[in-house]
N, C-alpha and C positions, 0 to 999 in steps of 0.2 A: 435408648429412645432418642437421645440428642443426635446420635449419628443418623438415625432414620429420619429425623426431622430435617436434618441438613440435606438429605437426598430427596426430600419432598414426599416421603411415604406417609407422613402424618401431618402434613402442612394444612393450614386452614383451607376450607373448601369454598368459602364465599368468593364469588367472582372468578372462579377457575374457568379456563378456556375449554373448549371441546377437545382440543388436542391433549390437554392434561387429563381430562376425563377418560378419553379413549386409551391413553397410556396406562392409567391406573386400572382400567378394565382389563387390559392385556396382562398386566402384572398379577391381578387378582386370580386369573386362571391358573397360575402356577402355585398359588398359596391357599386360596379358599375352597377350591373345587377338586382337590386331589381325591378325597374320599367319595364324594357323591358321584364323581365321574367314573370311578372304578367299580361302583356297585353292580353294573350289569354282569360282572364276572361271577357273582355268586347268588344273585337274587333268585333266579329260577331254580338253581340247584338247591338252595335252602328251602324254597317253598314246596318242592316236591321231595324233600329228603326223607320224609316218613313213608311208611307202607300203607297208610290208611286211605290214600287217594287212589282209586282205580281209574285208568284213562280209557275213555270211550272213543269210538270213531267220530262222534259229533264234535269232539274237541271242546266241550263245554268247560272242562277243567282248565285247559290252557287259556281259553278266552277269559275265563273268570279271573285267573291270576293276572293276566295282562290288564284287565279292567281295574283290578285293585291297585296294581302298580301305577297305572296312569293317573288315577284319581288321587292316590296317596301323594304322588309326586306333585300333582297340580295343586291340591289343597294345602299341603303342608309346606312344601318347598317354595312354590310359586306364590300362592295367595297369602299364606301365613307369614313366611319369612321375608320374601322379596317385597310384597305389597304393603304389609302391615308392620311387622316387627322392626324392620330397618328404620322406620320412622321414629321409634321409641329410643333414640340415641341421646346420650348425655353429653352435649357439647361435641358431637362427632365421635364419641367413644361408644363401643358396644360391649356386650357381654353381660353376664348375670349381675355382677356387682355394679356395673354402670346403670343397669335398669333399677337396681335397688337404691342406688344413690339418687337417681332421678325421682323416684317415688318419695324418698325421704326429704328431698329439697322442696317438694310441693306439699308434703304432709308431715306434721310433727310426729313422725313414727320411727325416727332413727334411734337405734340402740347402740351402734358402734361409735367409738370416739371420733369426732370430726365428721359424723354422718350428715350434719347439717339439718336445717329445718326450713320452714317456709320463709323465714326472715332472711335467709341466705340467697334467695332468688335474685338473679340478675334482672335488670330492667326489662329486657325483652322477654324473659321468662315470666315476669309478673304480668306483662301485657297479655301474653298468650294464656296464662292461667286465668286472668280476669274474664276473658272471653268464654272460658269453659266452666266458670265457677258454678253456674246453675246445675250443670250435669254431674259434677263430681263432688258437690258440697256434702251430699249425704254420705257417700263412701268415705270422704275425708273425715267427717265428724265421727263416724264409727271407728275408723282406725285410730284416731287421736284419743278416743275415750277408753278403749279396751286395750289394756297392756298385753293380754294374751294374744290378740291379733297381731300386735307388733312383733312379739316373739315368734309367732307363726310365720310372719313375713320374712324375718331374718332366717328362720329355719329353712324355708323354701329357697332363699338365696344361697345359703351354704350347701343345701342338697343339690341345687342346680349346678353349682360350681364343682362339687364332687363328681357328679355324673358326667360333666364335661371333661374332667381329668380322666375318668375311667374310659370315656369314649376316645380320648386322645392316646391312651395306652393300648387299647384293643384294636381299633380300626386300622391303624397302619400295618400291624402284623397280619390282620385278616386280609387286607387289600393286597399286600405284597405276596403273601403266601398263595392267594387265589391266582394272582398273575403268574407266579412261578409254576404253579401246578399244571399249566398248559404244556410245559416241557415234558411232563411225564407221559403224555399221550403216545409219544414216539419211542418210549423206552420200555424195557422190561420191568416188571414189578419189583424185582430184586434190586434194581438200580435207583428206585425212587428215593430211598433213604439217603442216597449220596447227592441228591439234587435239591429236593424241596426245601428241607430245613436249613442246610448250610448256605444255599444261595439266598434264601430269605433273610437269614441273619446278616450276611455280608451286605446286602442291599440296605437293610435297616440301619446298620452301623454307618454306612456311607451317607445315608439321608440325614441322620441326626448329627453327623459330623459337620454338615453344611449349615446347620441352623444358626451358628454364631456369626455368620456373615451378614445377618440382618434381612429384613423383608425385601429391601430394594434389590439386593443381588439374588436372593433365593427366587424372587418372583421372575426375574429375567432368565434365570437358569432353567426353571421348570415350566414356565409358560409355553415355550415352543413344544415341549414334550407333551403337555396336556392338550395343546391345540392339535397336534398330530394324532394323538390318541382319540380325541373326540371326532376328528374328521374320519378316522379309520372306522370307528364303531358305527358312525352314522351312515357311511357308504356301504359297509357290510350289511347293516340293517335294511337299507334301501334295496340292495341287491336281493336279499332274502325275501323281502316283501314282494318284489316284482317276479322273482323266479319261482317261489314256492307257494305263496298264498297271498294274493293281492286283496283278498276279502278280509284280511285280519283287522282292518280298520273298524269293522263292526264291533269288535270287542271293546272299543272305547265307550260304548253305551253302558251306563250303570246297571242296565238290566242283567248283564252277564254276572255281575257281582251277586245279585240275588239268586240267580240260577246256580252259581257255584256253591254258595252256602247251603242252598236247599238240597243240592244233590250230594255234596260231600259230607255235610253235617259236622260231626266232631272233627274229622280229619281236616276239613276246610278251616274251621276255627283255629286249629293248631298251626296251620300253615301261615296264618296271618303274621306270626312272629318273623318268619323268613321274608314275607312280603315287605314288612316294615323296614327291612334293611335297604330298600331303595332310596330312603331319605337319610341314610347314614352320612353324616358330615354336613348336612344342611345348616346345622347350628353354627358352623364355622363362618357362614356369611355374616352373621350378627356379631360373633365373637371377634372377627377380624376387621370390624368396621373402623376401628381406630387407625388401622394401617391404610385403608382405602376410603373412598367416599361412598355415600349411599348410592349416588347415581351410577358410579362406575361398576359397583357390584350388581346393580339391577340390569345394566346394559349387558354385562358379561353373561349373566344367567339367562336372561330372556332371549338374547339373540344367538347365543352359541351353545351353552350347556343344556338348557331345557330341550330344544329341538333335537340335539344329538342323542340325548338319553331316550327320548320318546321313540325315535327311529330305531335305536339299538334294541330296546325292549320289544318293539313290534316285530323287528326282524327275527329275534330269537323265537318269539311265539309263532311266527310264520313258518320257520324251519321245523320246529318241534311238532307243529300240528300235522306235518306230512311225514314225520319220522318217529312218532311216539310208540311205534311197535318195536323199535330197535332197542336192544338190551343196553342198559346203562346210559341211555340218551340223557335222562334227566340228571343223573349223578355227575355228568361232566359239565353240563350247563352251557356256558358261553362258547366254548371252543368247538363244539360240534357244529355250530352255526357258521363258523368261519369257512369260506370256500377252500376246498382242498389244496388248490394250487397256491393260494396265498399263505396258508398255514405251512405248507411244505417249504416254500421259499424262506419264510421267517425262521423255521427250525434249522434249515441248512445254514443260514447266515449266522445263527447263534452258535452252531457247532463249529463253524469256521473261526469265529471270534474266540470261542472258548478254548 
């Protein structure tokens, strides 16, 4: 932490210049958005993984999934995390325990040693708390009175931390394996076992081997990669929208979510688990708040990540809406929507390097 503070990754945010904010926003692309930026690789594939959904010529199912993805990404990632949750920082720190510590410092509900109480508030926190005292006094009184609620609060803090650890274990493997699976399209099925798992393991080992260099260096290493990736998926999405179905924007209406559930019934409800993968990694924006500033994370997501993801999902839906009669279109997901000449060039380059 001292090393990262020396490089400015965790420095105080008050009075920072716009140049510093933009630099942190650029670094955050390589650290906080790796998972959510790669979710277009597997969201449509996961949503249509079951056989309970039948696809019709009207494309109601495809539009419904796109509508769910758009509003899930908008409500959870943009509205919840970027606009609301990032404000609940504890002295610039984010994460489950930072939120728990913030609550305990305003309410005498801390059960952990050194958890603090309302007497530990700093002067500026006391002023802010005084202005909100009327709105939170009832909730504060209830939390301070009932010990069971304090234990429940600690339980949810521990549960949230455990879920974040589980997410950190599962999503890198899922993202990398989904990315590597694109190589299998130009190979025979018997060769898949020599590509998918070995290449994924090698990439993951290399990725985790770089972690000890700290946020400052890792951010600069991966930020260009993530920027190029977001630029590519947004351009591919825009091409597919224009070339295949420029009316796909209609699916952004919530009406298509209702039509999707009404038509697919049980199969549609089961597919929501795959749709929810579009926000995988959004919690990293709050968890990594201590490495970056609130403003830098908001700028990076609103100006770069969110538009690129929306275009990518719309492009996939536009392509699949014109090719849903093709066998295995849904089971390949992202890669079928990549223009053939671009995919061929990338595969030839990989073979040359390999």
